[in-house]
ZAMARGU-4260 file (C-alpha; in steps of 0.2 Angstrom, whole numbers, plus 5000, padded with zeros to 4 digits):
<rodrens>
0) 5000/5000/5000 | 5007/5017/4995 | 5005/5032/5007 | 4995/5046/5001 | 4999/5065/5004
5) 4984/5077/5001 | 4987/5090/4988 | 5002/5080/4980 | 5005/5078/4961 | 5004/5062/4952
10) 5011/5059/4935 | 5018/5045/4924 | 5035/5047/4917 | 5046/5036/4906 | 5062/5032/4915
15) 5075/5020/4907 | 5062/5013/4895 | 5048/5009/4908 | 5034/5019/4915 | 5035/5024/4933
20) 5022/5032/4944 | 5029/5047/4954 | 5021/5056/4969 | 5028/5073/4971 | 5025/5086/4984
25) 5012/5100/4981 | 5025/5114/4982 | 5044/5116/4980 | 5047/5128/4995 | 5060/5142/4995
30) 5069/5132/5009 | 5068/5116/4998 | 5074/5126/4983 | 5089/5134/4993 | 5085/5152/4989
35) 5097/5163/4997 | 5091/5178/5006 | 5090/5195/4997 | 5097/5210/5004 | 5084/5222/5012
40) 5094/5237/5006 | 5091/5236/4987 | 5092/5251/4976 | 5096/5256/4958 | 5087/5242/4947
45) 5069/5247/4949 | 5065/5248/4930 | 5073/5231/4926 | 5065/5223/4941 | 5048/5229/4937
50) 5050/5223/4918 | 5056/5206/4923 | 5041/5204/4936 | 5030/5208/4921 | 5037/5194/4911
55) 5034/5182/4926 | 5016/5187/4929 | 5004/5173/4926 | 4992/5175/4912 | 4990/5170/4894
60) 5009/5169/4892 | 5008/5154/4904 | 5001/5144/4890 | 5013/5132/4882 | 5026/5142/4872
65) 5039/5131/4863 | 5048/5147/4858 | 5056/5148/4875 | 5049/5166/4878 | 5049/5162/4896
70) 5068/5162/4898 | 5076/5178/4905 | 5095/5180/4905 | 5104/5192/4917 | 5122/5195/4911
75) 5135/5207/4916 | 5152/5210/4924 | 5156/5201/4940 | 5150/5211/4955 | 5137/5221/4945
80) 5122/5213/4954 | 5115/5200/4943 | 5112/5187/4957 | 5105/5200/4968 | 5093/5206/4955
85) 5087/5188/4952 | 5084/5186/4971 | 5074/5202/4972 | 5064/5197/4958 | 5061/5180/4965
90) 5056/5186/4982 | 5043/5198/4975 | 5036/5185/4963 | 5034/5172/4977 | 5025/5185/4987
95) 5012/5188/4974 | 4997/5176/4977 | 4994/5163/4964 | 5010/5167/4954 | 5021/5152/4959
100) 5011/5140/4969 | 5024/5127/4966 | 5038/5137/4973 | 5055/5140/4967 | 5070/5130/4962
105) 5087/5139/4965 | 5103/5132/4959 | 5121/5140/4960 | 5130/5133/4945 | 5147/5139/4951
110) 5151/5142/4933 | 5167/5151/4936 | 5174/5141/4950 | 5185/5127/4943 | 5183/5116/4959
115) 5165/5118/4962 | 5158/5120/4944 | 5143/5109/4941 | 5141/5098/4926 | 5124/5097/4918
120) 5122/5079/4925 | 5126/5085/4943 | 5114/5100/4941 | 5100/5089/4935 | 5103/5077/4949
125) 5102/5091/4962 | 5086/5098/4954 | 5077/5081/4953 | 5081/5078/4971 | 5074/5094/4976
130) 5059/5090/4966 | 5057/5074/4977 | 5060/5062/4963 | 5065/5045/4972 | 5084/5041/4970
135) 5079/5024/4962 | 5071/5033/4948 | 5085/5045/4943 | 5092/5041/4926 | 5111/5039/4925
140) 5113/5049/4909 | 5111/5068/4905 | 5097/5065/4892 | 5087/5054/4903 | 5088/5066/4918
145) 5084/5081/4907 | 5068/5072/4900 | 5063/5068/4918 | 5066/5085/4924 | 5056/5093/4910
150) 5042/5081/4913 | 5041/5084/4931 | 5041/5103/4928 | 5027/5101/4915 | 5017/5091/4928
155) 5018/5105/4941 | 5012/5117/4927 | 4998/5106/4921 | 4992/5105/4939 | 4992/5124/4942
160) 5008/5122/4952 | 5019/5133/4942 | 5038/5133/4948 | 5050/5147/4946 | 5068/5141/4941
165) 5083/5151/4945 | 5100/5145/4938 | 5113/5157/4945 | 5131/5160/4939 | 5131/5149/4923
170) 5147/5150/4913 | 5141/5144/4896 | 5125/5140/4887 | 5131/5122/4886 | 5131/5121/4905
175) 5113/5125/4907 | 5105/5120/4890 | 5098/5104/4897 | 5091/5112/4912 | 5079/5123/4902
180) 5061/5118/4904 | 5052/5114/4888 | 5034/5116/4893 | 5034/5135/4889 | 5025/5139/4905
185) 5039/5137/4918 | 5049/5153/4918 | 5068/5152/4920 | 5080/5166/4927 | 5098/5164/4922
190) 5113/5174/4928 | 5130/5174/4920 | 5145/5184/4917 | 5144/5179/4899 | 5131/5184/4886
195) 5122/5168/4884 | 5111/5164/4869 | 5100/5149/4866 | 5090/5155/4851 | 5074/5151/4860
200) 5067/5168/4861 | 5076/5172/4877 | 5076/5190/4884 | 5093/5197/4888 | 5096/5210/4901
205) 5114/5216/4900 | 5117/5224/4917 | 5127/5240/4918 | 5135/5249/4932 | 5125/5261/4943
210) 5124/5280/4940 | 5134/5289/4954 | 5118/5296/4962 | 5111/5278/4963 | 5127/5272/4971
215) 5124/5286/4984 | 5107/5279/4987 | 5114/5261/4990 | 5126/5268/5003 | 5112/5278/5011
220) 5100/5263/5011 | 5113/5250/5018 | 5119/5262/5032 | 5102/5266/5037 | 5098/5247/5037
225) 5112/5244/5049 | 5108/5259/5060 | 5093/5270/5057 | 5102/5284/5066 | 5116/5284/5054
230) 5116/5302/5045 | 5133/5302/5038 | 5127/5302/5020 | 5116/5317/5024 | 5130/5326/5033
235) 5144/5322/5019 | 5134/5321/5003 | 5149/5326/4992 | 5160/5313/5000 | 5146/5300/4998
240) 5146/5304/4979 | 5165/5303/4978 | 5164/5285/4986 | 5151/5280/4973 | 5162/5287/4959
245) 5177/5278/4966 | 5168/5262/4967 | 5164/5265/4949 | 5145/5261/4951 | 5149/5242/4954
250) 5137/5236/4967 | 5149/5223/4974 | 5162/5237/4977 | 5148/5248/4985 | 5143/5234/4997
255) 5161/5232/5002 | 5163/5251/5005 | 5147/5252/5015 | 5152/5237/5025 | 5168/5245/5030
260) 5158/5261/5035 | 5144/5251/5044 | 5158/5242/5055 | 5164/5259/5061 | 5149/5270/5064
265) 5160/5285/5069 | 5171/5284/5053 | 5169/5300/5042 | 5165/5296/5024 | 5179/5308/5019
270) 5192/5296/5027 | 5186/5281/5017 | 5185/5292/5001 | 5203/5298/5004 | 5209/5280/5006
275) 5200/5274/4990 | 5208/5289/4980 | 5225/5279/4980 | 5223/5269/4964 | 5237/5257/4969
280) 5228/5251/4984 | 5210/5253/4979 | 5207/5235/4975 | 5215/5230/4991 | 5203/5241/5001
285) 5189/5234/4992 | 5195/5216/4995 | 5198/5216/5014 | 5184/5204/5018 | 5184/5186/5011
290) 5165/5186/5009 | 5165/5203/5000 | 5180/5204/4988 | 5180/5213/4972 | 5197/5206/4966
295) 5191/5188/4969 | 5175/5192/4958 | 5186/5198/4944 | 5199/5183/4946 | 5185/5170/4943
300) 5182/5178/4926 | 5200/5181/4922 | 5205/5163/4926 | 5193/5157/4913 | 5201/5166/4899
305) 5212/5158/4885 | 5230/5164/4885 | 5227/5175/4870 | 5212/5183/4878 | 5221/5185/4894
310) 5236/5194/4886 | 5224/5206/4877 | 5215/5209/4893 | 5231/5214/4901 | 5236/5225/4887
315) 5220/5235/4887 | 5225/5243/4903 | 5239/5251/4895 | 5228/5263/4886 | 5229/5281/4893
320) 5211/5286/4889 | 5193/5281/4893 | 5191/5269/4878 | 5201/5261/4864 | 5197/5257/4846
325) 5199/5240/4838 | 5214/5246/4828 | 5223/5253/4843 | 5221/5237/4852 | 5228/5228/4837
330) 5243/5239/4837 | 5246/5234/4856 | 5246/5215/4851 | 5254/5218/4834 | 5240/5207/4826
335) 5228/5209/4812 | 5213/5220/4817 | 5200/5208/4812 | 5207/5194/4823 | 5208/5206/4837
340) 5190/5211/4834 | 5185/5193/4837 | 5195/5192/4853 | 5187/5209/4860 | 5170/5202/4856
345) 5174/5187/4866 | 5180/5198/4881 | 5164/5208/4879 | 5153/5192/4880 | 5163/5188/4896
350) 5159/5206/4902 | 5177/5210/4905 | 5177/5224/4893 | 5161/5234/4887 | 5156/5241/4871
355) 5160/5259/4869 | 5149/5273/4863 | 5151/5268/4845 | 5154/5252/4835 | 5172/5247/4836
360) 5177/5255/4852 | 5179/5246/4869 | 5181/5252/4887 | 5186/5244/4904 | 5177/5247/4920
365) 5188/5257/4931 | 5190/5244/4944 | 5192/5230/4930 | 5206/5242/4923 | 5215/5242/4940
370) 5214/5223/4940 | 5220/5221/4923 | 5235/5232/4927 | 5239/5222/4942 | 5239/5206/4931
375) 5250/5215/4918 | 5263/5220/4931 | 5263/5202/4937 | 5267/5196/4919 | 5277/5211/4913
380) 5293/5201/4909 | 5283/5189/4898 | 5271/5203/4890 | 5285/5216/4887 | 5272/5230/4889
385) 5284/5245/4884 | 5285/5237/4867 | 5266/5237/4865 | 5265/5255/4871 | 5278/5260/4859
390) 5267/5252/4845 | 5252/5261/4851 | 5261/5278/4853 | 5267/5277/4835 | 5250/5273/4829
395) 5243/5288/4838 | 5257/5299/4831 | 5256/5294/4813 | 5237/5294/4812 | 5236/5311/4821
400) 5248/5318/4809 | 5239/5311/4794 | 5222/5318/4800 | 5231/5335/4804 | 5236/5336/4786
405) 5218/5338/4781 | 5216/5353/4792 | 5230/5362/4783 | 5228/5376/4770 | 5230/5364/4756
410) 5221/5349/4763 | 5228/5332/4765 | 5232/5320/4751 | 5220/5305/4750 | 5228/5290/4760
415) 5224/5286/4778 | 5209/5297/4777 | 5198/5300/4762 | 5193/5318/4766 | 5192/5331/4780
420) 5176/5324/4787 | 5184/5307/4790 | 5199/5315/4798 | 5189/5325/4810 | 5178/5310/4815
425) 5193/5300/4819 | 5201/5315/4829 | 5184/5317/4838 | 5183/5299/4843 | 5201/5298/4849
430) 5203/5316/4857 | 5202/5310/4875 | 5215/5296/4871 | 5227/5308/4862 | 5226/5321/4875
435) 5229/5308/4889 | 5244/5301/4879 | 5252/5319/4878 | 5250/5320/4897 | 5257/5303/4901
440) 5269/5297/4887 | 5283/5307/4894 | 5281/5299/4911 | 5283/5282/4903 | 5299/5287/4895
445) 5293/5294/4878 | 5294/5313/4879 | 5295/5314/4860 | 5278/5306/4858 | 5271/5319/4870
450) 5279/5334/4861 | 5275/5327/4843 | 5256/5324/4848 | 5254/5341/4856 | 5260/5350/4840
455) 5250/5338/4829 | 5234/5342/4839 | 5235/5361/4838 | 5224/5364/4823 | 5211/5352/4828
460) 5209/5358/4846 | 5208/5376/4839 | 5195/5371/4826 | 5184/5362/4838 | 5187/5374/4852
465) 5194/5362/4865 | 5203/5376/4873 | 5207/5368/4889 | 5214/5353/4881 | 5224/5364/4870
470) 5231/5374/4885 | 5235/5358/4894 | 5244/5349/4879 | 5254/5365/4875 | 5259/5368/4893
475) 5266/5350/4893 | 5275/5353/4877 | 5283/5369/4883 | 5290/5360/4899 | 5296/5345/4889
480) 5305/5356/4876 | 5313/5366/4889 | 5320/5351/4898 | 5324/5339/4884 | 5324/5349/4867
485) 5333/5363/4859 | 5329/5382/4860 | 5321/5380/4843 | 5308/5368/4850 | 5305/5378/4865
490) 5301/5394/4855 | 5289/5384/4844 | 5280/5377/4859 | 5279/5394/4867 | 5271/5401/4852
495) 5259/5387/4851 | 5255/5389/4870 | 5252/5408/4867 | 5239/5404/4853 | 5230/5392/4865
500) 5230/5405/4879 | 5224/5419/4867 | 5210/5407/4862 | 5205/5406/4880 | 5206/5425/4880
505) 5220/5425/4893 | 5229/5438/4883 | 5242/5444/4895 | 5248/5427/4897 | 5248/5424/4879
510) 5258/5439/4875 | 5271/5434/4888 | 5273/5417/4880 | 5275/5425/4862 | 5288/5437/4870
515) 5298/5423/4877 | 5298/5415/4860 | 5303/5431/4852 | 5317/5432/4864 | 5324/5415/4860
520) 5323/5418/4842 | 5332/5434/4844 | 5346/5426/4854 | 5348/5413/4841 | 5348/5425/4827
525) 5333/5417/4819 | 5325/5432/4810 | 5312/5421/4801 | 5307/5415/4818 | 5307/5433/4825
530) 5295/5438/4811 | 5283/5423/4815 | 5283/5428/4834 | 5280/5446/4829 | 5265/5441/4819
535) 5258/5430/4834 | 5260/5445/4846 | 5251/5456/4833 | 5237/5444/4833 | 5236/5445/4852
540) 5236/5464/4851 | 5222/5464/4839 | 5211/5454/4851 | 5214/5467/4864 | 5211/5481/4852
545) 5229/5488/4853 | 5228/5490/4834 | 5243/5503/4833 | 5254/5490/4841 | 5248/5477/4829
550) 5251/5488/4814 | 5269/5490/4820 | 5272/5472/4823 | 5264/5466/4806 | 5274/5480/4797
555) 5290/5474/4806 | 5286/5456/4802 | 5283/5460/4783 | 5299/5469/4782 | 5309/5455/4789
560) 5301/5442/4778 | 5305/5454/4763 | 5323/5455/4768 | 5324/5436/4769 | 5316/5435/4751
565) 5301/5425/4759 | 5287/5432/4747 | 5274/5421/4755 | 5278/5426/4773 | 5278/5444/4768
570) 5262/5442/4759 | 5254/5434/4775 | 5260/5448/4786 | 5253/5461/4774 | 5237/5452/4773
575) 5236/5452/4792 | 5240/5470/4792 | 5225/5473/4780 | 5214/5465/4793 | 5220/5477/4806
580) 5218/5492/4795 | 5200/5487/4792 | 5197/5487/4811 | 5205/5504/4812 | 5193/5509/4797
585) 5208/5514/4787 | 5200/5506/4772 | 5209/5516/4758 | 5226/5511/4766 | 5221/5493/4767
590) 5217/5493/4749 | 5234/5501/4745 | 5242/5487/4755 | 5232/5474/4746 | 5237/5481/4729
595) 5255/5478/4735 | 5251/5460/4739 | 5243/5458/4722 | 5259/5466/4714 | 5270/5453/4723
600) 5259/5438/4721 | 5248/5442/4706 | 5229/5443/4706 | 5222/5432/4720 | 5209/5424/4708
605) 5222/5419/4696 | 5231/5407/4709 | 5216/5403/4720 | 5223/5414/4735 | 5207/5414/4746
610) 5216/5423/4760 | 5219/5438/4749 | 5202/5438/4742 | 5194/5437/4759 | 5204/5451/4766
615) 5201/5462/4751 | 5183/5459/4752 | 5183/5465/4770 | 5192/5481/4765 | 5180/5484/4750
620) 5165/5481/4762 | 5173/5494/4773 | 5173/5507/4760 | 5156/5502/4755 | 5161/5495/4738
625) 5149/5481/4741 | 5147/5474/4723 | 5166/5471/4722 | 5167/5464/4740 | 5153/5452/4735
630) 5162/5446/4720 | 5178/5442/4730 | 5169/5432/4743 | 5159/5423/4730 | 5176/5419/4721
635) 5183/5413/4738 | 5168/5402/4741 | 5170/5394/4724 | 5188/5390/4727 | 5185/5382/4744
640) 5171/5372/4737 | 5182/5366/4723 | 5194/5360/4736 | 5181/5352/4746 | 5185/5363/4761
645) 5168/5365/4769 | 5175/5375/4783 | 5183/5388/4772 | 5168/5389/4761 | 5158/5393/4777
650) 5170/5407/4781 | 5168/5415/4764 | 5149/5413/4765 | 5149/5421/4782 | 5158/5436/4776
655) 5147/5436/4760 | 5132/5437/4771 | 5139/5451/4782 | 5142/5461/4766 | 5125/5458/4758
660) 5117/5463/4775 | 5127/5480/4774 | 5120/5482/4756 | 5103/5479/4762 | 5101/5463/4752
665) 5093/5454/4766 | 5086/5439/4758 | 5103/5435/4749 | 5112/5438/4766 | 5100/5426/4775
670) 5104/5413/4761 | 5122/5415/4763 | 5122/5413/4782 | 5110/5398/4781 | 5122/5389/4769
675) 5137/5393/4780 | 5127/5386/4795 | 5123/5370/4786 | 5141/5367/4781 | 5147/5370/4798
680) 5134/5358/4805 | 5139/5345/4792 | 5157/5346/4798 | 5152/5345/4816 | 5158/5363/4820
685) 5146/5367/4834 | 5155/5383/4838 | 5156/5390/4820 | 5138/5385/4818 | 5133/5395/4833
690) 5141/5410/4826 | 5132/5407/4809 | 5115/5406/4818 | 5119/5422/4827 | 5121/5430/4810
695) 5105/5422/4804 | 5096/5430/4818 | 5103/5448/4813 | 5096/5445/4796 | 5079/5440/4802
700) 5079/5455/4814 | 5083/5466/4799 | 5069/5458/4789 | 5057/5461/4804 | 5055/5442/4806
705) 5057/5444/4825 | 5051/5428/4832 | 5062/5419/4820 | 5076/5430/4825 | 5073/5427/4843
710) 5073/5409/4840 | 5090/5409/4830 | 5098/5420/4844 | 5092/5408/4858 | 5099/5393/4849
715) 5115/5403/4847 | 5116/5406/4865 | 5113/5388/4869 | 5126/5382/4857 | 5139/5394/4864
720) 5135/5388/4881 | 5136/5370/4876 | 5154/5373/4869 | 5159/5383/4884 | 5162/5399/4875
725) 5157/5412/4887 | 5163/5426/4876 | 5152/5420/4861 | 5138/5418/4873 | 5139/5436/4878
730) 5139/5442/4860 | 5124/5431/4856 | 5115/5437/4871 | 5116/5455/4866 | 5110/5451/4849
735) 5096/5442/4857 | 5092/5457/4867 | 5091/5468/4851 | 5078/5456/4844 | 5068/5456/4860
740) 5068/5475/4861 | 5062/5476/4843 | 5048/5464/4847 | 5042/5475/4861 | 5049/5464/4875
745) 5061/5478/4882 | 5061/5471/4899 | 5068/5454/4893 | 5080/5464/4882 | 5087/5473/4898
750) 5091/5456/4906 | 5100/5449/4891 | 5110/5465/4888 | 5115/5465/4907 | 5120/5447/4906
755) 5130/5450/4890 | 5139/5465/4897 | 5145/5455/4912 | 5150/5440/4902 | 5160/5451/4890
760) 5169/5460/4904 | 5173/5443/4913 | 5181/5437/4896 | 5192/5452/4894 | 5182/5460/4880
765) 5179/5478/4886 | 5175/5483/4868 | 5161/5469/4867 | 5155/5475/4884 | 5154/5492/4877
770) 5142/5486/4863 | 5131/5477/4876 | 5130/5492/4887 | 5126/5503/4872 | 5112/5491/4868
775) 5107/5491/4886 | 5104/5509/4885 | 5093/5508/4870 | 5083/5494/4879 | 5081/5505/4895
780) 5075/5519/4884 | 5061/5508/4878 | 5056/5504/4896 | 5056/5523/4900 | 5071/5521/4912
785) 5080/5536/4904 | 5091/5539/4919 | 5098/5522/4918 | 5099/5523/4900 | 5110/5538/4900
790) 5121/5529/4913 | 5123/5514/4902 | 5127/5524/4887 | 5140/5534/4897 | 5148/5518/4903
795) 5149/5512/4885 | 5157/5528/4879 | 5170/5526/4892 | 5174/5509/4886 | 5175/5514/4868
800) 5187/5528/4873 | 5198/5516/4882 | 5199/5504/4867 | 5201/5518/4855 | 5185/5515/4845
805) 5180/5532/4840 | 5166/5527/4828 | 5157/5517/4842 | 5160/5531/4854 | 5151/5543/4841
810) 5137/5530/4839 | 5134/5531/4858 | 5133/5550/4857 | 5119/5547/4844 | 5110/5536/4855
815) 5111/5548/4869 | 5104/5561/4858 | 5089/5550/4854 | 5086/5547/4873 | 5087/5566/4876
820) 5075/5569/4862 | 5062/5557/4870 | 5065/5564/4887 | 5060/5581/4879 | 5078/5588/4882
825) 5079/5594/4864 | 5094/5606/4865 | 5104/5592/4874 | 5099/5580/4860 | 5105/5592/4846
830) 5121/5594/4856 | 5124/5576/4857 | 5121/5573/4839 | 5133/5587/4835 | 5146/5579/4846
835) 5144/5563/4836 | 5145/5572/4820 | 5161/5580/4825 | 5169/5563/4829 | 5163/5555/4813
840) 5170/5570/4803 | 5187/5568/4812 | 5188/5550/4807 | 5181/5552/4790 | 5166/5542/4793
845) 5154/5549/4781 | 5140/5536/4784 | 5140/5540/4803 | 5140/5558/4799 | 5124/5555/4789
850) 5116/5546/4804 | 5120/5560/4815 | 5113/5573/4803 | 5097/5562/4801 | 5094/5561/4820
855) 5098/5579/4821 | 5084/5583/4809 | 5072/5572/4819 | 5076/5583/4835 | 5074/5599/4825
860) 5057/5594/4818 | 5051/5592/4836 | 5058/5609/4840 | 5049/5617/4825 | 5065/5622/4818
865) 5060/5616/4801 | 5072/5625/4790 | 5087/5618/4799 | 5078/5601/4799 | 5076/5602/4780
870) 5095/5606/4778 | 5100/5592/4790 | 5089/5580/4781 | 5095/5585/4764 | 5113/5583/4769
875) 5109/5565/4777 | 5100/5559/4762 | 5115/5565/4750 | 5128/5556/4761 | 5118/5540/4762
880) 5115/5540/4743 | 5134/5542/4741 | 5138/5528/4753 | 5125/5516/4745 | 5114/5515/4760
885) 5097/5516/4752 | 5088/5512/4769 | 5096/5527/4777 | 5093/5538/4762 | 5074/5533/4763
890) 5073/5537/4781 | 5081/5554/4779 | 5070/5558/4764 | 5054/5554/4773 | 5059/5565/4788
895) 5064/5579/4776 | 5047/5578/4768 | 5039/5581/4785 | 5050/5597/4787 | 5045/5602/4769
900) 5026/5600/4773 | 5028/5611/4788 | 5037/5624/4777 | 5022/5622/4765 | 5034/5618/4751
905) 5022/5604/4745 | 5029/5601/4728 | 5046/5597/4735 | 5038/5587/4749 | 5028/5576/4736
910) 5044/5573/4726 | 5054/5569/4741 | 5041/5558/4750 | 5038/5548/4733 | 5056/5544/4732
915) 5056/5538/4750 | 5041/5527/4747 | 5049/5519/4731 | 5065/5515/4741 | 5056/5507/4755
920) 5046/5497/4743 | 5062/5491/4734 | 5069/5487/4751 | 5054/5477/4756 | 5051/5487/4772
925) 5032/5488/4773 | 5030/5497/4789 | 5042/5511/4784 | 5033/5512/4767 | 5016/5515/4776
930) 5023/5529/4786 | 5031/5537/4771 | 5015/5535/4761 | 5006/5545/4775 | 5018/5559/4773
935) 5015/5559/4754 | 4996/5560/4756 | 4998/5575/4768 | 5009/5583/4755 | 4998/5579/4741
940) 4983/5586/4750 | 4992/5602/4754 | 4991/5601/4773 | 4986/5617/4783 | 4999/5626/4792
945) 4991/5622/4809 | 4991/5604/4807 | 5003/5594/4817 | 5017/5584/4807 | 5018/5565/4808
950) 5030/5556/4819 | 5048/5556/4814 | 5055/5540/4805 | 5071/5542/4814 | 5081/5526/4817
</rodrens>
């Protein structure tokens, strides 16, 4: 007679060719299944936990599913928390009524422990015993045991007693394949350090490290669990975050760290953080306890590697940056990249390396890197790591030089990189590694690598505006050249360092570096080097608006180059001199110098000299010969396009757009700047694109498309902020302020101009700050805060005086005059405009003189001094016409027509106002055209003498 157990499960199974009757318990309890306890202090995997629980929930998915969709694999680095997540899922699932009435089967496969690793046969034996299969019915072979095991699980499922199976720490698919249920209703959770695949519709969760803030939450939770009164995390939040960072988000490392803290309740977090900062001892600190040892977790995975995989793993720790490409790893091994790609893929499946941000790049977890470095030191005699590093350094140097050639004026020859875009993509990907190599190669005995890479990276770091990296690499080069190199190398490194400092707007330090370089060149009698240093110093003086000093330096450089029969060097110095003369508004002198360059080198268009074309275009724009300037910029753009130099083409288009805007060809200007922005976006130059967007905003503002202008300037501000260019952000903010003011949002404009002025002062640009303050005054005038407006204008005028910009100083006086007029202080307004006109005449600025006359006419109209207003308006219109400013001419004509109406000279008023209307219509300025039409109607109707004039159209 067989004893009966209520609620038990009966099934027939075929064992060793015969049918046996099995009576199984109604449930496999957690105790029977050996489920380890889950930690009560769990944090950081909430989303994955909820998703896995959803997969385990009973429902239609528990119907037989031969595809294996009930298999869930948790994979990841040793210590990343795979087993803990599985236990957390199991505890929550078992607590759900009706989810797993049959209980849970938990089995540690010990896949990475050579002594305790379970074979499939041994695992099936253990599982069948836990399922209460009598020993006499256990088949001796794997196939038989697997069939019985699956039959038993199916019996539980068929009887509504579904079981959850957890197979922990499996090392391969083969180890657990025969342990997978086949009924489609019994779910399985698998954990492994390898990415296991069965092609049965399994769901893979590749667990990553925890973000730093989640690591802090783990520390907080564990300490609170140990002692609810423990407030150390709240008291030392920065130190808690640092511990999380030093544990690199690895849950096992965080558990070790918190265990150390829990054992010593009085220990400050800062003390543990300080000890973990020591990279040489960090793994020791995190392996003090036998039950919680980070090093031991890594050793299990490392010991399972084949020799070629282990050697590559050790070599990967030699990389100086955050990741490594397949090609770079191949150089370390001196093997074929395709073969190394396979090895790296195997290491990634073992979770000893991780995939980088893009395909073909690989990274080591910080603590794994320390472990790999330890193993490398232990095998240094066999591995010869310095030879491997030498191959890696040579790869970086040669490839960087090949990429840099594409950034030069002539572009690189096809070879290593097909074009500039490919070269920039490689440099972008490798920049952290290249910069780190510059900083560390000399420590490893290769100062030559540090110096060569520092120079080869110069143009790239400048173009991408990685200014901090540029300063760091150039500083290293200066120090190494001073220690190891000749004076010639030191002077070159100082010049490069000066350029980097100037890019950061640290002009005093930049000038000192260039001066030291000049001194070395002078002592060596290197006149060619002296001329180059003088040119660099001149460029620095231009940025600080010391234009007279810059003129002298460029002139001296040109003279030296000429005496050395270096025609190209002389031409470069003269071209730079032209740029300074344009800033000084010495346009005629600039054209004379350009004529000399043309005499020496020939017409720039004949030999594709884009630099000469660009500078000549700027000079022509300055003398308002816009058509000739447009022709030069278009020719330069075509040459750059033919060379496939998108960056150069964008520069030409930017200058073209600026010129077209001056010529009031707004649509054409907008098109040019838009094309420039698109090109810069295509080559990934976010900083250059931000400048182009800024120019687009100015065009849109001129076209009265104010919402679009505001959007463009806002995007510019964001882009400058993203590229950490506080100076560019300041310029963009003041342009944004102008658009806001034009849109009637003067209060917001005041905020933007104020921020702009502060940013520009902080970045050593008093001239730019003057522009922002002048614009701030105009915005304050719109809010009716005239006192503050006058103060802002006065501060701007002082900055312009200090920087020697007489034209901008006169512009401020004109704006003060407008403010005085709106305040009703008409005599003071006329005086301010007269002061502006005097400065304009002094510097031969005819266009500015016209603006002063036009604004004077507006004030005189309000004062009923119509004869004087007529004369001032006539003079303004004549000068505007002569300088090609049709918009200015139209405004002056419209205001003059108002004076003529008041003087009852209606015939003249009609003729003048008609011309103003036509000009506004041609310029597509409907608002101004409407105002001029009103004046024309008044004139045509012969207004009575007592009627008030219309409002002035003054800008």
